[in-house]
N, C-alpha and C positions, 0 to 999 in steps of 0.2 A: 504494499499499499504506500502511495505517495502522496502527501498532502503538502501543499506549497502555498504560502500567501506571499506576493511578491508585487513590486512595483514594476519590474521589468517584464517586457513581453516574452512569451513562449514560442517555440516552433514545434506545432503540432506533429509533423512528420518525426522529428527527433523523439519526441516523447512517446509515439506510437511505435516506432522502431526499438526503443528501449524495453518498453513493456512486452512486446513480442519476443525479442532476444531473451527474455529473462525466464519464458516459459515455453516449454516444447509440447505442452499438452493443450493447448489452446485452439479452439476450432472457430472462434469469433472474437473480433475487437469491435465494440459500438463506442463510437465517440461524439461527443456534443461541443461545440465551440459557440459560446454566446459573444455577442459583438455590441458595442455601442450603435444604436442606430440613430437616425437623424430626427425623429420624432419621438419627443418623451410624452410622458402621461397627459400633458395640457398644452405643450408648446413646442416649437422647434428647438433643436439641441445644437449647441456648439461643441459641448463637452460635457463629461461627466465625472463628478468627484466621488471616489468610494474609500471610505473608512472602515475601520473594523476594531475589534477589542482584541490585541495581541494575547495569544495564549488561550483566552476563552474561544475564539474562533476557530482555531486549529482543533481544540477539543471537541468543539460541536461538529466540524465536519467529520472527525473520526467516530464519534458517534453515530452520525447517518450512515457512513460507508459501513460501519459494524453492523447496523439494522439491516441493511442491505445484504451482507454477506450472511447474516442470520436468516435470511428470507430465502435466498437464491444460492446455488453453488457457483459461485464467483472464483475465478483464479487469482484476479488481481485488480486494482482499482488507481487509476490517477486522477487526483483533483487539484487543479492548480487555478487559483483565483487571484486577479490583479486588484491592486488598491492604487490610491493616487489618482491625479488628474488624468483622464482619457479623453481623446477626441473620437469623433464620429468615424465609424468602422474599426477602430481598436479592437482587439481581443480583449475580452473580461475574463471568460473562464474556459477552461477546459475538463471536462469530464470524460474518462474513457474507462471502459469496463471489458475486461478479458474474462471469457469462460469457454467451455467446452463447446455449449450451442448457442447459436445466435438469438433465440427468443429470451432466453436467460440474460444473456448481455443487454438486449433492447430494454426489457423490463428493469433491470437494475439501473439502467444508466439513466432512465426516465425517472424512477424512485429517487435517485440520488439528487437530481436536478430538480425535482419538485420540492423535496425537503430543503435543498439548499437555499431556493427561492424564498422560503417561508420561516426557515428556524435559524438559518446560519446568521450570526450577529455580524451583518455588513449594513453600512449606511449608505445610501446613494442621494447624491445632490445633482439634479438634472440643472445644467447651466445653459442659459441662451447668453446672447450679447450683452444684455442688460442686469439680469439678475440670476439668482437660482432658487430651486426649490426641493427641499428633502422629499423623498418619495417614500409613501407608505406601502405596506403590502397591498397588492391590487387583489381584487375580489377573483380575478381569472386565476391566479395563483393559488389561492385557497380552495378554490374549486377543484383544481387540479389534483392539489393533496388529497382531497376526501376520498378519492378511488383507492387509495393506498390504506385507508383506515379499516381495522379490523371491526367487523361488525359483531 
């Protein structure tokens, strides 16, 4: 498992190659890359500021990954999340899941991303040319999370 919080960009190809090289028994790697989009919740964006709570954020991400590993037979996971000031089109997050079977990797990757969006202690400030606005958890993200709740 790799969990990293960093200001520097990441190279998806390198991260996936490392993940694959570490395990000979994987049949699938599913990855998700989130980027800063031009349109925020209420306004056009020029950049986004991301903050976190050091130590707490890493532990939160580890718990999310451990929950996924308890639910599916996952071989390995990489989660890299950027912080600091990011511009439109910059990469924010990489979640990559390796497993023996593709459906397991798809489900686990989506699960990790849904929990990351709602439960990891990150704060986002969407900035335009004039000012900025801190972003609350969106209803669409909470709705996505509900499908994973055990009834």
